[in-house]
VOBATOR-70548 format. One line per 8 residues: their letters; for each residue x, z, y of C-alpha. Coordinates in steps of 0.1 Angstrom, whole numbers, always signed. Example, Ala and Ser with C-alpha at 12.3 -4.5 7.8 and 13.67 -1.06 7.14 Angstrom:
as> +123/+78/-45 | +137/+71/-11
//
This chain:
mkyeqlak> +1416/+5/-818 | +1378/+28/-812 | +1356/+1/-811 | +1372/-27/-836 | +1347/-29/-863 | +1320/-34/-843 | +1334/-61/-823 | +1344/-77/-860
dilknvgg> +1304/-72/-869 | +1291/-87/-832 | +1314/-119/-832 | +1305/-126/-869 | +1269/-124/-865 | +1271/-146/-833 | +1289/-172/-855 | +1318/-164/-849
keninsvf> +1345/-177/-821 | +1339/-212/-827 | +1303/-204/-818 | +1315/-193/-778 | +1320/-211/-751 | +1322/-179/-730 | +1317/-142/-729 | +1320/-116/-698
hcitrlrf> +1305/-79/-696 | +1279/-67/-669 | +1272/-29/-667 | +1259/-25/-702 | +1255/-59/-720 | +1280/-81/-730 | +1271/-119/-725 | +1275/-145/-743
klkdenia> +1274/-184/-738 | +1267/-196/-775 | +1277/-232/-786 | +1239/-227/-808 | +1218/-198/-803 | +1205/-204/-836 | +1236/-198/-860 | +1237/-164/-842
ntkeiekl> +1221/-135/-863 | +1202/-111/-843 | +1185/-91/-867 | +1220/-79/-886 | +1234/-77/-847 | +1207/-57/-835 | +1206/-31/-866 | +1244/-27/-861
dgvisvik> +1251/+14/-847 | +1259/+9/-814 | +1238/-19/-801 | +1208/-11/-785 | +1195/-48/-785 | +1194/-81/-782 | +1184/-104/-751 | +1181/-140/-750
sggqyqvv> +1175/-149/-711 | +1191/-173/-682 | +1208/-195/-707 | +1230/-161/-724 | +1227/-145/-756 | +1228/-106/-743 | +1240/-79/-764 | +1232/-47/-749
ignhvpdv> +1256/-18/-756 | +1254/+4/-731 | +1278/+25/-708 | +1310/+17/-735 | +1306/-17/-727 | +1341/-22/-713 | +1355/-9/-743 | +1337/-33/-768
fkavlevg> +1345/-62/-747 | +1377/-56/-744 | +1378/-52/-786 | +1360/-81/-790 | +1389/-104/-768 | +1410/-89/-790 | +1397/-88/-822 | +1386/-126/-819
gisaegdd> +1417/-140/-797 | +1391/-147/-769 | +1406/-153/-733 | +1383/-134/-707 | +1351/-153/-697 | +1364/-184/-722 | +1360/-218/-703 | +1325/-233/-706
snvpasgn> +1326/-252/-667 | +1324/-284/-691 | +1292/-271/-710 | +1260/-278/-696 | +1232/-252/-688 | +1204/-248/-712 | +1165/-245/-708 | +1146/-253/-681
ifnrfidm> +1157/-252/-640 | +1146/-213/-641 | +1173/-203/-666 | +1196/-229/-657 | +1194/-215/-619 | +1192/-176/-633 | +1230/-185/-653 | +1239/-201/-622
isgvftpv> +1237/-170/-596 | +1245/-142/-625 | +1275/-163/-630 | +1280/-165/-594 | +1274/-128/-590 | +1285/-107/-616 | +1320/-107/-620 | +1321/-93/-576
lgvlaatg> +1290/-76/-584 | +1315/-41/-594 | +1341/-45/-565 | +1310/-51/-542 | +1292/-19/-552 | +1324/-1/-552 | +1333/-8/-516 | +1293/-6/-505
mikgftam> +1296/+27/-517 | +1329/+34/-497 | +1310/+22/-463 | +1280/+43/-473 | +1302/+73/-476 | +1319/+66/-448 | +1294/+64/-422 | +1275/+95/-442
faafgwit> +1310/+111/-433 | +1304/+99/-397 | +1262/+111/-397 | +1275/+147/-408 | +1303/+147/-384 | +1330/+155/-407 | +1350/+122/-390 | +1346/+108/-359
vtsgtyql> +1343/+70/-357 | +1376/+67/-334 | +1392/+84/-358 | +1421/+65/-380 | +1402/+75/-409 | +1371/+69/-402 | +1390/+27/-390 | +1409/+28/-425
lyaigdcl> +1379/+34/-447 | +1359/+16/-430 | +1379/-15/-438 | +1381/-5/-474 | +1346/-8/-472 | +1335/-34/-453 | +1370/-59/-467 | +1352/-77/-493
fyffpifl> +1316/-80/-476 | +1336/-97/-446 | +1354/-116/-465 | +1325/-129/-488 | +1332/-162/-489 | +1364/-159/-503 | +1357/-142/-531 | +1327/-165/-537
gftamkkf> +1348/-194/-533 | +1368/-180/-563 | +1337/-175/-585 | +1314/-200/-578 | +1341/-228/-582 | +1352/-216/-614 | +1315/-214/-626 | +1312/-255/-609
ggnifigm> +1340/-261/-634 | +1365/-267/-603 | +1402/-256/-591 | +1392/-218/-586 | +1416/-215/-554 | +1406/-247/-539 | +1371/-226/-536 | +1389/-200/-525
aiggalvy> +1408/-215/-498 | +1375/-236/-485 | +1360/-197/-483 | +1392/-187/-464 | +1387/-215/-440 | +1352/-206/-431 | +1365/-171/-422 | +1395/-179/-405
ptlagisa> +1398/-157/-373 | +1410/-185/-348 | +1374/-203/-352 | +1355/-173/-343 | +1371/-176/-310 | +1368/-209/-299 | +1330/-201/-294 | +1336/-182/-266
gdpiytlf> +1333/-194/-231 | +1311/-223/-216 | +1302/-250/-242 | +1306/-283/-238 | +1271/-294/-242 | +1241/-283/-263 | +1226/-299/-292 | +1189/-293/-300
agtifesp> +1181/-276/-268 | +1152/-259/-266 | +1141/-255/-307 | +1147/-227/-330 | +1179/-248/-338 | +1196/-246/-305 | +1236/-250/-309 | +1260/-249/-282
ihvtflgi> +1287/-274/-291 | +1329/-256/-280 | +1348/-284/-303 | +1346/-315/-316 | +1359/-329/-350 | +1372/-369/-343 | +1345/-370/-319 | +1317/-354/-342
pvilmsya> +1305/-321/-325 | +1310/-290/-346 | +1285/-264/-347 | +1305/-228/-351 | +1288/-204/-369 | +1298/-168/-382 | +1307/-175/-418 | +1317/-138/-427
ssvipiil> +1297/-123/-453 | +1275/-153/-458 | +1263/-162/-497 | +1246/-196/-493 | +1274/-219/-473 | +1300/-210/-495 | +1282/-216/-529 | +1270/-248/-520
atyfgskv> +1303/-261/-502 | +1320/-251/-537 | +1298/-267/-554 | +1301/-299/-534 | +1336/-295/-537 | +1331/-298/-577 | +1321/-330/-575 | +1345/-341/-549
ekgfkkii> +1376/-330/-568 | +1364/-342/-601 | +1359/-376/-586 | +1395/-378/-572 | +1408/-362/-605 | +1394/-399/-621 | +1411/-422/-595 | +1445/-404/-589
pdviktfv> +1476/-406/-610 | +1487/-376/-633 | +1526/-375/-616 | +1509/-363/-583 | +1473/-348/-592 | +1484/-313/-591 | +1491/-314/-550 | +1472/-341/-538
vpfctllv> +1440/-337/-556 | +1439/-304/-535 | +1452/-324/-504 | +1422/-346/-508 | +1395/-326/-518 | +1401/-303/-487 | +1403/-325/-463 | +1370/-341/-474
vvpitflv> +1348/-311/-484 | +1362/-286/-451 | +1352/-308/-425 | +1317/-320/-440 | +1312/-279/-448 | +1315/-273/-409 | +1298/-304/-399 | +1271/-305/-425
igpiatwa> +1269/-281/-453 | +1280/-249/-434 | +1254/-252/-403 | +1220/-265/-428 | +1230/-239/-450 | +1229/-212/-426 | +1200/-223/-414 | +1182/-220/-445
gqllgagt> +1195/-183/-453 | +1180/-174/-419 | +1147/-190/-430 | +1150/-174/-462 | +1154/-142/-448 | +1126/-147/-421 | +1103/-160/-452 | +1109/-127/-470
iwiynlsp> +1101/-102/-442 | +1072/-121/-435 | +1061/-117/-471 | +1069/-78/-469 | +1053/-76/-436 | +1020/-88/-450 | +1019/-55/-465 | +1047/-31/-475
vvaglilg> +1031/-11/-495 | +1018/-34/-522 | +1052/-51/-521 | +1065/-17/-523 | +1039/-13/-555 | +1049/-49/-571 | +1089/-43/-575 | +1088/-7/-579
gfwqvfvi> +1066/-10/-609 | +1077/-47/-620 | +1119/-40/-618 | +1126/-25/-650 | +1104/-55/-664 | +1123/-79/-645 | +1159/-64/-657 | +1146/-64/-695
fglhwgli> +1143/-101/-690 | +1170/-105/-665 | +1143/-120/-637 | +1164/-95/-612 | +1189/-126/-609 | +1164/-142/-588 | +1166/-115/-563 | +1198/-105/-558
pvainnlt> +1212/-131/-541 | +1175/-127/-514 | +1187/-93/-509 | +1222/-99/-503 | +1210/-131/-482 | +1188/-108/-461 | +1219/-85/-455 | +1242/-115/-443
tlgsdpvl> +1215/-124/-419 | +1195/-99/-408 | +1219/-68/-413 | +1190/-51/-434 | +1172/-52/-471 | +1136/-45/-483 | +1140/-58/-516 | +1168/-30/-527
ammfgasf> +1148/-4/-514 | +1117/-4/-529 | +1133/-11/-563 | +1151/+24/-556 | +1129/+47/-572 | +1128/+28/-606 | +1158/+41/-623 | +1144/+81/-611
aqigavla> +1113/+72/-624 | +1128/+60/-658 | +1150/+92/-659 | +1118/+113/-659 | +1103/+97/-685 | +1137/+103/-709 | +1136/+138/-700 | +1098/+140/-711
vffktrnk> +1104/+126/-742 | +1135/+148/-750 | +1111/+179/-746 | +1082/+163/-764 | +1100/+146/-796 | +1110/+161/-825 | +1129/+131/-838 | +1166/+141/-838
kikslsip> +1179/+106/-834 | +1158/+99/-801 | +1166/+135/-787 | +1203/+126/-787 | +1194/+96/-776 | +1178/+108/-749 | +1205/+129/-734 | +1228/+104/-724
afisgifg> +1203/+76/-713 | +1194/+105/-688 | +1232/+112/-677 | +1234/+73/-672 | +1201/+68/-657 | +1213/+92/-626 | +1236/+69/-617 | +1207/+42/-615
vtepaiyg> +1222/+26/-652 | +1187/+22/-671 | +1194/+6/-700 | +1204/+31/-722 | +1170/+47/-713 | +1147/+16/-718 | +1163/+0/-743 | +1171/+31/-766
vtlplkkp> +1142/+59/-758 | +1114/+47/-734 | +1105/+6/-741 | +1108/+13/-785 | +1081/+43/-777 | +1060/+21/-754 | +1041/+47/-733 | +1072/+63/-716
fimsciag> +1083/+29/-703 | +1049/+18/-690 | +1047/+52/-676 | +1079/+49/-659 | +1066/+15/-643 | +1037/+35/-627 | +1058/+59/-612 | +1087/+35/-600
avgggiig> +1050/+15/-585 | +1043/+49/-568 | +1082/+54/-556 | +1080/+18/-543 | +1046/+21/-521 | +1060/+50/-503 | +1095/+33/-496 | +1075/+3/-486
fvsakvyi> +1051/+24/-467 | +1078/+41/-441 | +1094/+0/-443 | +1127/+21/-454 | +1153/-6/-460 | +1190/-8/-471 | +1218/-18/-448 | +1250/-21/-476
mgglgifg> +1251/-36/-508 | +1263/-2/-524 | +1261/+22/-556 | +1230/+28/-580 | +1209/+57/-588 | +1222/+89/-567 | +1253/+67/-553 | +1228/+41/-538
lpnffqpg> +1214/+73/-511 | +1241/+60/-484 | +1229/+25/-487 | +1199/+38/-469 | +1223/+53/-439 | +1214/+26/-409 | +1249/+20/-385 | +1249/+33/-354
agitsafw> +1213/+55/-363 | +1229/+78/-389 | +1204/+98/-408 | +1167/+87/-403 | +1132/+96/-412 | +1133/+72/-432 | +1160/+82/-455 | +1146/+113/-460
wvviaivi> +1111/+95/-471 | +1135/+75/-495 | +1145/+113/-511 | +1108/+122/-513 | +1100/+89/-531 | +1128/+91/-556 | +1117/+129/-562 | +1081/+118/-569
sfilgfil> +1090/+89/-591 | +1111/+114/-612 | +1083/+141/-614 | +1059/+117/-619 | +1077/+101/-647 | +1081/+132/-661 | +1044/+143/-660 | +1029/+109/-669
tyvagfkd> +1048/+108/-702 | +1045/+144/-711 | +1008/+142/-707 | +1002/+109/-719 | +1025/+115/-751 | +1033/+89/-778 | +1038/+79/-808 | +1067/+106/-818
pveavvee> +1087/+83/-842 | +1090/+116/-869 | +1051/+111/-875 | +1052/+72/-876 | +1082/+75/-899 | +1064/+90/-920 | +1032/+82/-920 | +1033/+46/-923
tnvteget> +1067/+36/-936 | +1078/+68/-959 | +1108/+72/-950 | +1134/+99/-945 | +1129/+118/-908 | +1143/+106/-880 | +1155/+73/-900 | +1132/+43/-885
lieretip> +1123/+36/-850 | +1090/+10/-846 | +1090/-12/-821 | +1082/-45/-831 | +1053/-62/-850 | +1066/-88/-872 | +1044/-118/-879 | +1058/-136/-913
apvvgeiv> +1053/-169/-921 | +1020/-181/-934 | +1032/-217/-944 | +1061/-228/-964 | +1079/-256/-945 | +1103/-271/-921 | +1105/-249/-888 | +1105/-269/-854
tladvkde> +1099/-255/-819 | +1062/-260/-798 | +1079/-279/-775 | +1086/-305/-806 | +1045/-304/-811 | +1026/-338/-800 | +997/-318/-785 | +1004/-307/-747
afssgalg> +979/-275/-755 | +1008/-263/-776 | +1040/-278/-761 | +1033/-264/-728 | +1029/-231/-742 | +991/-228/-729 | +976/-215/-757 | +1001/-188/-760
kgvaiips> +1039/-187/-777 | +1046/-194/-809 | +1065/-219/-830 | +1052/-253/-857 | +1056/-252/-896 | +1058/-291/-909 | +1046/-279/-939 | +1058/-287/-980
vgrvvapa> +1032/-269/-994 | +990/-274/-981 | +986/-236/-984 | +978/-211/-958 | +981/-175/-961 | +976/-143/-944 | +1008/-137/-928 | +996/-100/-920
agtvttif> +965/-75/-928 | +939/-79/-906 | +905/-95/-895 | +894/-136/-895 | +882/-139/-858 | +872/-175/-863 | +874/-207/-885 | +865/-238/-876
ptghaigi> +837/-260/-897 | +863/-281/-907 | +887/-257/-918 | +918/-272/-897 | +922/-240/-875 | +918/-204/-885 | +924/-175/-860 | +928/-140/-869
ttkdgaev> +938/-105/-854 | +957/-82/-873 | +958/-47/-878 | +981/-44/-850 | +964/-65/-825 | +981/-95/-827 | +959/-127/-822 | +972/-154/-843
lihigmdt> +961/-190/-841 | +973/-209/-872 | +963/-250/-867 | +964/-272/-894 | +980/-303/-882 | +974/-326/-849 | +934/-340/-840 | +926/-332/-874
vqlegkff> +894/-318/-866 | +883/-358/-866 | +887/-352/-906 | +854/-332/-902 | +869/-308/-929 | +881/-337/-956 | +911/-327/-975 | +906/-291/-962
tahvkqgd> +892/-261/-985 | +884/-227/-966 | +889/-195/-990 | +874/-174/-959 | +848/-169/-935 | +849/-153/-903 | +842/-119/-901 | +863/-114/-938
viekgqll> +889/-84/-937 | +918/-99/-954 | +950/-84/-967 | +984/-97/-964 | +996/-128/-982 | +958/-133/-993 | +950/-178/-993 | +931/-187/-962
vefdiesi> +927/-223/-965 | +943/-250/-986 | +946/-286/-975 | +963/-323/-993 | +988/-330/-969 | +996/-365/-983 | +959/-372/-979 | +961/-363/-945
keagydvt> +996/-379/-935 | +980/-411/-956 | +946/-410/-931 | +972/-412/-903 | +974/-377/-893 | +1004/-355/-882 | +1001/-324/-906 | +1026/-304/-878
tpvvitns> +1010/-268/-882 | +1015/-245/-848 | +1017/-206/-855 | +1005/-192/-821 | +1001/-158/-806 | +971/-163/-784 | +976/-130/-769 | +1014/-131/-759
gsyldvmi> +1004/-118/-725 | +1001/-87/-741 | +1041/-82/-752 | +1076/-73/-736 | +1086/-103/-759 | +1077/-131/-786 | +1104/-137/-803 | +1109/-166/-829
tdskeakl> +1129/-168/-859 | +1168/-182/-856 | +1160/-200/-893 | +1149/-238/-897 | +1130/-230/-931 | +1096/-210/-932 | +1092/-189/-964 | +1063/-169/-971
edrlitlv> +1073/-131/-962 | +1105/-142/-941 | +1094/-135/-908 | +1082/-159/-886 | +1076/-143/-853 | +1087/-110/-841 | +1062/-94/-812 | +1082/-65/-789
i> +1055/-41/-783
//
């Protein structure tokens, strides 16, 4: 097995099979749900040949592999004896509300996105063939191809019933049955003819009633291709099913639980959940367009410029369901349109790096990254080439913003959820209109994004790893790529999270990202060479700026300013140039405790916003010289 050793190394460093709740993959990443992320050895995983990077986002431990992730995923399952996706339905999502939302959205949509893109591509190419006159819309060829392309989207509630119910921990076939009921063909025919009466007449919620259920009016909606109703219905269904499981005897659970669940959930979905969810979806779509219409150019600049940043942190998952909802409720979407130039800007920057760098490793990485980027898969380009070099990534974002601004200016939209990269061009074919001027403007926008990404990167240049390695680390050419700044522990002791600090200014992250240490030795040393930018007269807090620009605040204890310098001895003053490991402050731990003060010491990066990420060590113990904080530059 080609990736057997890589799979073994990954499994070992994530904490083994016993630490895995589930694992699945997207286009470029293995997505683990771990029982304890602190066990995973991120540093060792990032060193593995075949791993591009590790990202922690949305409650997932994501190992970025690249284009061959399906093969690595298969090897991980075989080597670890793991069933695909595992079973984490009973594991509560971790993190804040936003992280849990991202985890839910990715869990529902990720399994179906590949097939959704594939069928969308078929639908897009079918429309393109008709626009070019290669086939006619009345031909059998067109009808069959259109059926292949439209089938998944039309019956989307059934597919989402499967994935959503699996995510919510219910019976997946109950979820599919709920979805099937929503798109049942006979119900569409009931709405023909004159209504019995009309509800909410004269309002935006005006609804003709053609049928009742036990005398209760049923507001019939079109649920084909819908998203929000089935997700809410399956969530409700999972709770109802669990309730029935508790009261129905085991001997008849197999058929009585689904029987009772469907009898409760489906009517309530048609009576309440479906109409409310549909109206919510329509309002969401209208709200998105309203914001977009405030300034399509500005919207394009923002989405086009920051899309790759969103991808890095997994934030794009918050926008994908909005785009799908727009397609289902409005028939078109501007969100996915405006980010379309970003991948072409990225490969333009990669091509410039290929021609400019003298580092053989970077050159070899650039070629496959460029090829995969043509087809819209940009993670190899981002993590392998542009992000480590910093400037090329920034230049690609600028070029992507220009492309997004152009697309916003001409109000171009996508009409299907189709392919990525060059395969995404058919997404812009407007049904019934074929190739419009907006389509050609999209082509112009991606060409400009590509050329601008190339030119900006080539002219702005970058710190070539060949020079950086020889000058700064004195190792062989092409061996190391500097992409991070490491801040070692300045204090010895037990590591705790900032959230555990009993001071809202620190625990809320208002002063910056970082970590805290409960010291066992009353000495603070310089974690890096730099300058003392501030030191309080009391000696309880000191701020330094490292040579690489990190602004580090070390605050000894909580409210210790009230000690007025008692029990603290400062060995440096403001403006001093310091060396790594130099003694900065000494303090008497026991005396501070006896005085009634907490000695927990936050170590915070006050300019966290200047970095792409601030990563904290997985260790529970702080030792001098050991990595405490890693800054992704």
